[in-house]
C-alpha positions as a Markdown table, in Angstrom:
| # | Residue | x | y | z |
|---|---|---|---|---|
| 1 | Met | 88.6 | 120.7 | 64.0 |
| 2 | Phe | 86.5 | 119.7 | 67.1 |
| 3 | Glu | 86.3 | 116.2 | 66.0 |
| 4 | Ile | 90.2 | 116.2 | 65.5 |
| 5 | Ile | 90.8 | 117.0 | 69.0 |
| 6 | Phe | 88.6 | 114.5 | 70.2 |
| 7 | Leu | 90.2 | 111.8 | 68.2 |
| 8 | Ile | 93.5 | 112.6 | 69.6 |
| 9 | Val | 92.1 | 112.9 | 73.2 |
| 10 | Leu | 90.4 | 109.3 | 72.4 |
| 11 | Cys | 93.7 | 108.0 | 71.0 |
| 12 | Gly | 95.8 | 108.9 | 74.0 |
| 13 | Tyr | 92.5 | 107.5 | 76.0 |
| 14 | Phe | 92.9 | 104.4 | 74.3 |
| 15 | Ile | 96.8 | 103.7 | 74.4 |
| 16 | Gln | 96.5 | 104.5 | 78.6 |
| 17 | Ser | 93.7 | 102.2 | 78.6 |
| 18 | Ile | 95.9 | 99.6 | 76.8 |
| 19 | Leu | 98.9 | 99.9 | 79.3 |
| 20 | Phe | 96.5 | 99.6 | 82.3 |
| 21 | Leu | 95.3 | 96.1 | 81.0 |
| 22 | Ile | 99.3 | 95.1 | 80.0 |
| 23 | Gly | 100.4 | 95.9 | 83.7 |
| 24 | Ala | 97.3 | 94.7 | 85.5 |
| 25 | Lys | 97.8 | 91.3 | 83.5 |
| 26 | Arg | 101.5 | 90.9 | 84.8 |
| 27 | Lys | 102.2 | 87.6 | 86.1 |
| 28 | Phe | 104.6 | 87.4 | 89.3 |
| 29 | Pro | 105.9 | 84.4 | 90.8 |
| 30 | Val | 104.8 | 82.9 | 93.9 |
| 31 | Ile | 106.4 | 80.9 | 97.3 |
| 32 | Lys | 105.9 | 77.5 | 98.5 |
| 33 | Asp | 103.7 | 76.6 | 101.0 |
| 34 | Glu | 106.2 | 75.8 | 103.5 |
| 35 | Asp | 107.7 | 79.4 | 103.3 |
| 36 | Leu | 104.6 | 81.1 | 103.7 |
| 37 | Pro | 105.2 | 84.1 | 106.2 |
| 38 | Thr | 102.8 | 84.4 | 109.5 |
| 39 | Ala | 99.9 | 87.2 | 108.8 |
| 40 | Thr | 98.0 | 89.2 | 110.7 |
| 41 | Val | 94.5 | 90.5 | 109.6 |
| 42 | Val | 93.5 | 93.9 | 110.8 |
| 43 | Val | 90.1 | 95.5 | 110.9 |
| 44 | Ala | 89.1 | 98.5 | 111.8 |
| 45 | Ala | 85.5 | 98.8 | 113.1 |
| 46 | Arg | 83.5 | 102.0 | 113.9 |
| 47 | Asn | 79.5 | 101.7 | 114.4 |
| 48 | Glu | 78.9 | 98.9 | 112.2 |
| 49 | Glu | 76.8 | 96.6 | 113.7 |
| 50 | Lys | 74.7 | 96.2 | 110.6 |
| 51 | Asn | 77.7 | 94.9 | 108.9 |
| 52 | Ile | 79.9 | 93.1 | 111.0 |
| 53 | Leu | 78.8 | 89.8 | 111.6 |
| 54 | Arg | 79.0 | 89.4 | 107.9 |
| 55 | Cys | 82.7 | 90.1 | 107.7 |
| 56 | Leu | 83.8 | 88.0 | 110.9 |
| 57 | Glu | 82.1 | 84.9 | 109.3 |
| 58 | Ser | 84.0 | 85.4 | 106.2 |
| 59 | Leu | 87.0 | 85.9 | 108.3 |
| 60 | Asp | 86.4 | 82.6 | 110.5 |
| 61 | Glu | 86.2 | 80.8 | 107.0 |
| 62 | Leu | 89.8 | 82.0 | 106.2 |
| 63 | Ile | 92.4 | 79.0 | 105.0 |
| 64 | Tyr | 95.7 | 79.4 | 106.3 |
| 65 | Pro | 98.5 | 77.2 | 108.4 |
| 66 | Glu | 97.5 | 76.2 | 111.7 |
| 67 | Gly | 99.3 | 78.5 | 114.0 |
| 68 | Lys | 100.4 | 81.2 | 111.3 |
| 69 | Leu | 97.5 | 83.1 | 111.5 |
| 70 | Glu | 96.0 | 86.3 | 113.9 |
| 71 | Ile | 92.9 | 88.4 | 113.3 |
| 72 | Leu | 93.3 | 91.8 | 115.2 |
| 73 | Met | 89.5 | 93.1 | 115.0 |
| 74 | Val | 89.7 | 96.8 | 116.4 |
| 75 | Asp | 86.8 | 98.4 | 117.5 |
| 76 | Asp | 87.2 | 102.3 | 117.4 |
| 77 | Lys | 85.0 | 103.3 | 119.9 |
| 78 | Ser | 82.0 | 102.5 | 118.8 |
| 79 | Thr | 78.6 | 103.7 | 120.2 |
| 80 | Asp | 76.5 | 101.1 | 118.9 |
| 81 | Arg | 76.5 | 97.3 | 119.5 |
| 82 | Thr | 79.8 | 96.7 | 117.4 |
| 83 | Gly | 82.1 | 95.7 | 120.4 |
| 84 | Glu | 79.2 | 93.3 | 121.8 |
| 85 | Ile | 79.0 | 91.8 | 118.4 |
| 86 | Ile | 82.8 | 91.0 | 118.1 |
| 87 | Asp | 83.0 | 89.7 | 121.8 |
| 88 | Asn | 80.2 | 87.1 | 121.4 |
| 89 | Phe | 81.7 | 86.1 | 118.2 |
| 90 | Ile | 85.1 | 85.7 | 118.9 |
| 91 | Arg | 84.7 | 84.0 | 121.9 |
| 92 | Gly | 86.6 | 80.6 | 121.9 |
| 93 | Lys | 88.3 | 81.4 | 118.7 |
| 94 | Thr | 92.1 | 82.0 | 118.9 |
| 95 | Arg | 92.9 | 82.9 | 115.9 |
| 96 | Phe | 90.8 | 86.5 | 116.6 |
| 97 | Lys | 91.5 | 88.9 | 119.3 |
| 98 | Lys | 89.4 | 92.3 | 119.9 |
| 99 | Ile | 91.5 | 95.5 | 120.6 |
| 100 | Ile | 89.5 | 98.7 | 121.9 |
| 101 | Thr | 91.3 | 102.2 | 120.3 |
| 102 | Lys | 92.1 | 104.0 | 123.6 |
| 103 | Glu | 94.8 | 106.4 | 122.9 |
| 104 | Glu | 95.9 | 108.5 | 119.9 |
| 105 | Ile | 99.1 | 108.1 | 118.7 |
| 106 | Gly | 100.9 | 111.5 | 117.8 |
| 107 | Lys | 98.5 | 113.2 | 115.8 |
| 108 | Leu | 96.4 | 110.5 | 113.9 |
| 109 | Arg | 93.0 | 110.1 | 113.9 |
| 110 | Gly | 90.3 | 108.2 | 113.2 |
| 111 | Lys | 90.9 | 104.9 | 111.2 |
| 112 | Thr | 94.4 | 105.6 | 110.9 |
| 113 | Asn | 94.9 | 105.8 | 114.5 |
| 114 | Ala | 92.7 | 102.5 | 115.2 |
| 115 | Leu | 95.3 | 100.9 | 112.7 |
| 116 | Ala | 98.3 | 102.3 | 114.3 |
| 117 | Asn | 97.2 | 101.1 | 117.6 |
| 118 | Ala | 96.7 | 97.4 | 116.2 |
| 119 | Leu | 99.7 | 97.2 | 114.5 |
| 120 | Glu | 101.3 | 98.0 | 117.9 |
| 121 | Val | 100.7 | 94.6 | 118.9 |
| 122 | Ala | 100.1 | 93.0 | 115.6 |
| 123 | Lys | 102.6 | 89.6 | 115.1 |
| 124 | Gly | 102.4 | 88.6 | 111.9 |
| 125 | Asp | 105.3 | 89.3 | 109.4 |
| 126 | Ile | 102.9 | 90.5 | 106.8 |
| 127 | Ile | 99.5 | 92.9 | 107.4 |
| 128 | Leu | 96.4 | 92.5 | 105.3 |
| 129 | Thr | 93.9 | 94.4 | 106.2 |
| 130 | Thr | 90.0 | 94.8 | 104.9 |
| 131 | Asp | 87.1 | 96.9 | 106.4 |
| 132 | Ala | 84.1 | 95.6 | 108.6 |
| 133 | Asp | 81.4 | 96.1 | 105.7 |
| 134 | Cys | 83.5 | 93.6 | 103.7 |
| 135 | Ala | 83.6 | 89.7 | 103.2 |
| 136 | Val | 86.6 | 87.9 | 102.3 |
| 137 | Leu | 87.0 | 84.7 | 100.6 |
| 138 | Pro | 88.4 | 81.7 | 102.4 |
| 139 | Thr | 91.5 | 82.0 | 100.1 |
| 140 | Trp | 92.3 | 85.6 | 100.3 |
| 141 | Val | 95.3 | 85.3 | 102.8 |
| 142 | Tyr | 96.9 | 82.5 | 101.3 |
| 143 | Ser | 96.2 | 84.0 | 98.0 |
| 144 | Thr | 97.7 | 87.2 | 98.8 |
| 145 | Ala | 100.6 | 85.9 | 101.1 |
| 146 | Lys | 101.9 | 83.4 | 98.3 |
| 147 | Tyr | 103.3 | 86.4 | 96.6 |
| 148 | Tyr | 105.8 | 87.4 | 99.1 |
| 149 | Gln | 109.1 | 86.8 | 97.6 |
| 150 | Pro | 111.9 | 88.4 | 99.5 |
| 151 | Asp | 111.9 | 91.4 | 97.6 |
| 152 | Val | 108.2 | 92.2 | 97.6 |
| 153 | Ala | 106.8 | 94.4 | 100.4 |
| 154 | Ala | 103.2 | 94.9 | 99.5 |
| 155 | Val | 100.7 | 93.2 | 97.7 |
| 156 | Asn | 97.5 | 94.7 | 96.8 |
| 157 | Gly | 94.4 | 93.2 | 95.6 |
| 158 | Tyr | 90.9 | 93.7 | 93.7 |
| 159 | Thr | 87.5 | 94.7 | 95.8 |
| 160 | Thr | 84.2 | 94.3 | 93.8 |
| 161 | Gln | 80.7 | 95.0 | 95.7 |
| 162 | Glu | 77.6 | 93.2 | 96.0 |
| 163 | Thr | 74.9 | 94.3 | 92.9 |
| 164 | Phe | 71.5 | 94.1 | 93.1 |
| 165 | Asn | 70.2 | 97.3 | 90.8 |
| 166 | Gly | 71.6 | 99.5 | 88.6 |
| 167 | Phe | 73.0 | 102.0 | 91.6 |
| 168 | Ser | 74.9 | 99.1 | 93.3 |
| 169 | Gly | 76.4 | 97.4 | 89.8 |
| 170 | Met | 77.6 | 101.0 | 89.1 |
| 171 | Gln | 79.6 | 101.2 | 91.9 |
| 172 | Ser | 80.8 | 97.9 | 91.8 |
| 173 | Ile | 81.9 | 98.6 | 88.3 |
| 174 | Asp | 83.5 | 101.7 | 89.4 |
| 175 | Phe | 85.5 | 100.0 | 91.8 |
| 176 | Ile | 86.9 | 97.8 | 89.4 |
| 177 | Tyr | 87.8 | 100.5 | 86.8 |
| 178 | Leu | 89.8 | 102.5 | 89.3 |
| 179 | Leu | 91.8 | 99.1 | 90.6 |
| 180 | Thr | 92.1 | 98.3 | 87.4 |
| 181 | Val | 94.1 | 101.7 | 86.9 |
| 182 | Ala | 95.6 | 101.0 | 90.0 |
| 183 | Ala | 96.7 | 97.4 | 89.2 |
| 184 | Gly | 98.1 | 98.6 | 85.8 |
| 185 | Thr | 100.4 | 101.9 | 86.9 |
| 186 | Thr | 101.9 | 99.9 | 90.0 |
| 187 | Asn | 102.4 | 96.6 | 88.2 |
| 188 | Leu | 104.7 | 99.1 | 85.7 |
| 189 | Asn | 106.4 | 100.7 | 88.8 |
| 190 | Ile | 104.4 | 104.4 | 88.6 |
| 191 | Pro | 101.8 | 103.4 | 91.7 |
| 192 | Ile | 99.6 | 106.2 | 91.9 |
| 193 | Thr | 96.7 | 104.5 | 94.3 |
| 194 | Cys | 95.2 | 101.3 | 96.1 |
| 195 | Ile | 92.6 | 100.3 | 98.0 |
| 196 | Gly | 92.5 | 99.9 | 101.9 |
| 197 | Asn | 90.0 | 97.1 | 102.3 |
| 198 | Asn | 92.0 | 94.8 | 100.3 |
| 199 | Met | 96.2 | 95.7 | 100.5 |
| 200 | Ser | 98.6 | 94.0 | 102.6 |
| 201 | Tyr | 102.3 | 95.1 | 103.1 |
| 202 | Arg | 105.3 | 93.4 | 105.1 |
| 203 | Arg | 105.2 | 94.5 | 108.9 |
| 204 | Asp | 109.3 | 95.4 | 108.7 |
| 205 | Ala | 108.4 | 98.1 | 105.6 |
| 206 | Tyr | 105.5 | 99.5 | 107.9 |
| 207 | His | 108.1 | 100.1 | 110.7 |
| 208 | Glu | 111.1 | 101.2 | 108.7 |
| 209 | Val | 108.9 | 104.1 | 107.1 |
| 210 | Gly | 108.2 | 105.3 | 110.7 |
| 211 | Gly | 104.7 | 103.7 | 110.9 |
| 212 | Tyr | 101.3 | 105.7 | 110.1 |
| 213 | Glu | 102.3 | 108.5 | 112.8 |
| 214 | Lys | 105.5 | 109.5 | 110.8 |
| 215 | Leu | 103.6 | 109.8 | 107.5 |
| 216 | Asp | 101.3 | 112.9 | 106.8 |
| 217 | Phe | 98.1 | 112.4 | 107.7 |
| 218 | Ser | 95.6 | 112.0 | 105.1 |
| 219 | Val | 91.7 | 110.3 | 104.6 |
| 220 | Thr | 93.3 | 107.7 | 102.5 |
| 221 | Glu | 95.9 | 106.3 | 104.5 |
| 222 | Asp | 96.5 | 103.4 | 102.5 |
| 223 | Phe | 98.0 | 105.1 | 99.3 |
| 224 | Val | 100.0 | 107.3 | 101.9 |
| 225 | Leu | 101.8 | 104.1 | 103.6 |
| 226 | Ile | 102.0 | 102.4 | 99.9 |
| 227 | Arg | 103.6 | 105.3 | 98.4 |
| 228 | Ala | 106.1 | 105.9 | 101.3 |
| 229 | Ile | 106.7 | 102.1 | 101.1 |
| 230 | His | 107.7 | 102.8 | 97.1 |
| 231 | Lys | 109.9 | 105.8 | 98.3 |
| 232 | Leu | 112.5 | 103.5 | 100.0 |
| 233 | Lys | 113.4 | 102.3 | 96.3 |
| 234 | Lys | 114.5 | 98.7 | 98.1 |
| 235 | Tyr | 111.1 | 96.6 | 97.8 |
| 236 | Lys | 108.8 | 95.7 | 95.0 |
| 237 | Ile | 104.9 | 97.1 | 95.3 |
| 238 | Ile | 102.7 | 94.5 | 93.1 |
| 239 | Phe | 99.0 | 94.3 | 92.3 |
| 240 | Pro | 98.6 | 90.6 | 91.2 |
| 241 | Phe | 95.4 | 89.7 | 89.2 |
| 242 | Asn | 94.3 | 87.0 | 91.6 |
| 243 | Pro | 90.9 | 86.2 | 91.9 |
| 244 | Asp | 91.1 | 84.1 | 94.6 |
| 245 | Gly | 91.7 | 87.0 | 96.5 |
| 246 | Val | 88.8 | 89.3 | 95.8 |
| 247 | Val | 87.0 | 91.0 | 98.6 |
| 248 | Thr | 83.5 | 91.9 | 98.3 |
| 249 | Ser | 82.1 | 95.1 | 100.1 |
| 250 | Leu | 78.8 | 96.6 | 100.1 |
| 251 | Pro | 77.9 | 99.5 | 98.2 |
| 252 | Cys | 76.9 | 103.1 | 99.4 |
| 253 | Glu | 72.9 | 103.0 | 100.3 |
| 254 | Asp | 72.0 | 106.4 | 98.8 |
| 255 | Leu | 73.5 | 109.6 | 97.0 |
| 256 | Lys | 74.6 | 111.2 | 99.7 |
| 257 | Glu | 76.6 | 108.6 | 101.1 |
| 258 | Leu | 78.1 | 107.9 | 97.7 |
| 259 | Tyr | 79.0 | 111.4 | 97.3 |
| 260 | Arg | 81.0 | 111.5 | 100.6 |
| 261 | Gln | 82.8 | 108.6 | 99.8 |
| 262 | Arg | 83.9 | 109.7 | 96.4 |
| 263 | Lys | 84.5 | 113.2 | 97.7 |
| 264 | Arg | 86.8 | 111.5 | 100.1 |
| 265 | Trp | 88.6 | 109.6 | 97.5 |
| 266 | Ala | 89.0 | 112.7 | 95.8 |
| 267 | Val | 90.7 | 114.6 | 98.3 |
| 268 | Gly | 93.4 | 112.2 | 99.2 |
| 269 | Gly | 93.9 | 111.7 | 95.4 |
| 270 | Leu | 95.3 | 115.8 | 95.5 |
| 271 | Lys | 98.2 | 114.1 | 96.8 |
| 272 | Val | 99.1 | 111.5 | 94.1 |
| 273 | Pro | 102.2 | 112.1 | 92.1 |
| 274 | Phe | 102.0 | 114.0 | 88.7 |
| 275 | Arg | 101.8 | 111.7 | 86.5 |
| 276 | Gly | 98.4 | 110.6 | 88.2 |
| 277 | Tyr | 97.1 | 114.0 | 87.5 |
| 278 | Ile | 97.8 | 113.5 | 83.6 |
| 279 | Ile | 96.1 | 110.0 | 83.8 |
| 280 | Met | 93.2 | 111.9 | 85.4 |
| 281 | Leu | 93.4 | 114.5 | 82.8 |
| 282 | Trp | 93.3 | 112.1 | 79.9 |
| 283 | Gly | 90.1 | 110.6 | 81.6 |
| 284 | Phe | 88.2 | 114.4 | 82.2 |
| 285 | Leu | 88.7 | 114.8 | 78.6 |
| 286 | Ala | 87.6 | 112.0 | 77.2 |
| 287 | Asn | 84.2 | 112.2 | 79.2 |
| 288 | Leu | 84.1 | 115.9 | 78.1 |
| 289 | Gly | 83.9 | 114.8 | 74.7 |
| 290 | Ile | 80.8 | 112.8 | 75.7 |
| 291 | Leu | 79.1 | 115.5 | 77.2 |
| 292 | Leu | 79.8 | 117.9 | 74.5 |
| 293 | Thr | 77.7 | 115.3 | 71.9 |
| 294 | Pro | 75.1 | 117.6 | 71.5 |
| 295 | Phe | 77.1 | 120.8 | 70.6 |
| 296 | Phe | 79.1 | 119.3 | 68.1 |
| 297 | Phe | 76.8 | 116.9 | 66.7 |
| 298 | Ser | 77.6 | 114.9 | 63.3 |
| 299 | Pro | 78.1 | 111.1 | 62.3 |
| 300 | Thr | 81.7 | 111.5 | 63.0 |
| 301 | Trp | 81.3 | 112.4 | 66.7 |
| 302 | Leu | 79.0 | 109.6 | 67.1 |
| 303 | Tyr | 81.6 | 107.1 | 66.1 |
| 304 | Leu | 84.0 | 108.9 | 68.2 |
| 305 | Val | 81.5 | 108.6 | 71.3 |
| 306 | Val | 81.0 | 105.1 | 70.4 |
| 307 | Phe | 84.8 | 104.3 | 70.2 |
| 308 | Lys | 85.2 | 105.8 | 73.5 |
| 309 | Ile | 82.3 | 104.0 | 75.5 |
| 310 | Cys | 83.7 | 100.2 | 73.5 |
| 311 | Ile | 87.3 | 101.3 | 75.0 |
| 312 | Asp | 85.4 | 101.0 | 78.4 |
| 313 | Phe | 83.6 | 98.1 | 77.9 |
| 314 | Phe | 86.6 | 96.1 | 76.4 |
| 315 | Ser | 89.1 | 96.8 | 79.3 |
| 316 | Leu | 86.0 | 96.0 | 82.0 |
| 317 | Tyr | 84.9 | 92.9 | 80.0 |
| 318 | Leu | 88.7 | 91.3 | 80.3 |
| 319 | Val | 89.2 | 92.2 | 83.7 |
| 320 | His | 85.8 | 91.0 | 85.1 |
| 321 | Arg | 86.2 | 87.8 | 83.3 |
| 322 | Gly | 89.5 | 87.1 | 84.9 |
| 323 | Leu | 88.1 | 87.8 | 88.2 |
| 324 | Arg | 84.9 | 86.0 | 87.5 |
| 325 | Ile | 82.4 | 88.5 | 88.2 |
| 326 | Gln | 81.5 | 89.1 | 84.5 |
| 327 | Gln | 77.4 | 89.1 | 85.4 |
| 328 | Asn | 78.2 | 92.5 | 86.9 |
| 329 | Leu | 78.8 | 94.1 | 83.6 |
| 330 | Lys | 74.7 | 93.9 | 82.8 |
| 331 | Tyr | 74.8 | 97.2 | 84.6 |
| 332 | Phe | 77.6 | 98.9 | 82.5 |
| 333 | Leu | 75.5 | 101.5 | 81.0 |
| 334 | Ser | 74.7 | 102.6 | 84.6 |
| 335 | Phe | 78.3 | 103.0 | 85.4 |
| 336 | Glu | 78.9 | 104.6 | 81.9 |
| 337 | Ile | 76.4 | 107.2 | 82.9 |
| 338 | Tyr | 77.8 | 107.6 | 86.4 |
| 339 | Tyr | 81.6 | 107.6 | 85.1 |
| 340 | Thr | 81.0 | 110.8 | 82.9 |
| 341 | Ile | 79.5 | 112.6 | 85.5 |
| 342 | Asn | 81.4 | 111.9 | 88.5 |
| 343 | Val | 85.2 | 112.6 | 86.5 |
| 344 | Leu | 83.7 | 115.6 | 85.3 |
| 345 | Ile | 82.3 | 117.5 | 88.5 |
| 346 | Ile | 84.4 | 115.6 | 91.4 |
| 347 | Pro | 87.3 | 118.0 | 90.5 |
| 348 | Phe | 85.1 | 121.3 | 90.8 |
| 349 | Ile | 83.9 | 119.9 | 94.1 |
| 350 | Val | 87.1 | 119.4 | 95.4 |
| 351 | Leu | 88.3 | 122.8 | 94.4 |
| 352 | Leu | 85.6 | 124.6 | 96.2 |
| 353 | Asn | 85.8 | 122.6 | 99.5 |
| 354 | Arg | 87.5 | 119.9 | 100.9 |
| 355 | Lys | 85.8 | 119.6 | 104.0 |
| 356 | Val | 85.8 | 115.4 | 104.0 |
| 357 | Ile | 82.8 | 113.7 | 107.0 |
| 358 | Trp | 83.8 | 110.0 | 107.4 |
| 359 | Lys | 82.4 | 107.8 | 110.0 |
| 360 | Glu | 80.5 | 110.8 | 111.6 |
| 361 | Arg | 83.7 | 113.0 | 111.7 |
| 362 | Glu | 85.0 | 115.7 | 110.3 |
| 363 | Tyr | 88.3 | 116.2 | 108.7 |
């Protein structure tokens, strides 16, 4: 009886995974180079003296038509040397401009407020955002902007992470897994999430929804904005399978930091539409089956467990290979263990406590 239930769950999980892959691999037309829009890159940084130089150096290598790109570095009231490092690096570099967060716009707080400050002065037709702990490829802006057909309002991208052991490797694979779900659902016109360290949108669409100050405050401001643009029902939101637009962030250094990050994502994820909960339910049940193996152990049950693990590996392999980061899959088993535990525990943690600590601020 329980084996039949587990089989049904895994069939649904398999079908769901295939749909994600179909959506993620969808191809989109691109515009001609002469039609590339003006672009503004926005990076909000708070107390990032350890990471900001790596980010600045990668942004300085961006390839884009002369006069069509500006880079806004927002010092969000840092109390360390972040502002000083930015000043020293951008001196004499005309594409860069530093902004210091001075006022709170409406009820906005933290990173969202910093972004809103920058967007008040941004000049680009499209806005691209990444984080201070990220490094971008030289082709990042170009390979993103080329998808801006007249009816496209937002283009999202993949983020991976630097990997050097099982702990960082499982985080990197987790990023790609979650973003494959995001890409698949977005390209099937049912967006449920995105990631703010590799996203872009039309400045006009941002203002059309009223900017961040008119949206509900969230610790996952990126998806709130994308969802608001989607609700306009006027534009396309796409998530191209674009290896030239991959961003690389730094992994959490320890379990405490990882716990706070995943909890923040989970709290923000409470606002996903109902279909998002259905997707999460299938994942929860499939991983619950893994955890129950000692209680219902049998040859058939073991085959089902292997089937579930193969589904995950097959999906991740196709995406990693396409993004040219398949070397990270050597940490797959670390990810699978982490993924099973995370999916089963985080929902209960969020139900008991929704307090979020982010950049030394409590929400």
